[in-house]
C-alpha positions as CSV (number, residue, x, y, z in Angstrom):
1,M,-25.6,-1.1,0.9
2,I,-21.8,0.1,-0.4
3,R,-19.0,-1.6,1.6
4,R,-15.5,-0.1,1.7
5,H,-12.5,-1.9,0.5
6,G,-11.2,-4.3,3.0
7,S,-14.2,-5.1,4.7
8,R,-14.7,-8.2,6.8
9,P,-16.4,-10.6,4.1
10,T,-13.4,-10.1,1.8
11,I,-11.0,-11.3,4.8
12,A,-13.2,-14.0,5.1
13,L,-13.1,-15.3,1.6
14,W,-9.5,-15.0,1.2
15,M,-9.6,-17.0,4.7
16,L,-11.8,-19.7,2.9
17,V,-9.1,-19.4,-0.2
18,A,-5.9,-20.1,2.2
19,I,-7.9,-23.0,3.8
20,A,-8.5,-24.5,0.2
21,D,-4.6,-23.9,-0.8
22,V,-3.5,-26.0,2.7
23,A,-6.1,-28.6,1.6
24,L,-4.6,-28.7,-1.9
25,V,-1.0,-29.1,-0.6
26,V,-1.9,-31.6,1.7
27,A,-3.9,-33.9,-1.2
28,A,-0.7,-33.4,-3.4
29,A,2.2,-33.8,-0.6
30,G,0.4,-36.5,0.9
31,A,-0.6,-36.3,4.7
32,L,2.5,-37.8,6.2
33,V,4.9,-35.5,4.5
34,V,2.6,-32.6,5.8
35,T,2.5,-33.8,9.3
36,L,6.2,-34.3,9.3
37,A,6.7,-30.6,8.3
38,V,3.9,-29.5,10.8
39,V,6.1,-31.4,13.7
40,G,9.3,-30.1,12.3
41,A,8.2,-26.2,12.6
42,L,6.8,-26.9,16.3
43,I,10.1,-28.3,17.2
44,M,12.0,-25.5,15.8
45,T,9.6,-23.0,17.5
46,G,10.1,-24.8,20.7
47,I,13.9,-24.7,20.6
48,V,14.0,-20.8,19.5
49,A,11.5,-20.2,22.2
50,G,13.6,-22.0,24.9
51,A,16.7,-20.2,23.4
52,L,15.1,-16.8,24.0
53,L,14.0,-17.5,27.7
54,L,17.2,-19.0,28.7
55,Q,19.0,-15.7,27.4
56,R,16.7,-13.6,29.2
57,R,18.4,-11.7,31.9
58,T,16.6,-10.7,35.3
59,M,16.6,-6.9,35.7
60,P,18.5,-5.7,38.7
61,Q,16.0,-4.5,41.5
62,Q,15.9,-0.7,41.4
63,E,15.8,1.4,44.4
64,S,12.2,3.1,45.2
65,V,11.9,6.5,43.8
66,F,9.8,7.5,46.8
67,R,11.3,7.4,50.2
68,R,9.5,7.4,53.7
69,R,9.7,10.5,55.7
70,A,10.9,10.1,59.3
C-alpha cells in the first residue's frame, strides 16, 4: 500500500521524537528545573488569561430586528 505524504503514521513518529526530546531535556536540566519552568509557564498563562478576561467589555444589548404587529 502506498501512503501519501503527511499521513498519520509520520505524525505519530514525530510525536514520539518530541516526547524523547522532552525526556532528554528533563534528564539534562534536572527535574526540579523543568518543574519550575512548567509552573512558571502555567502562572504566566493564568495571568494573561485573567488580564484578557478583565479587559473584555460587555456588548450593549441590541434591539430586536423583528417587531411584533399589533
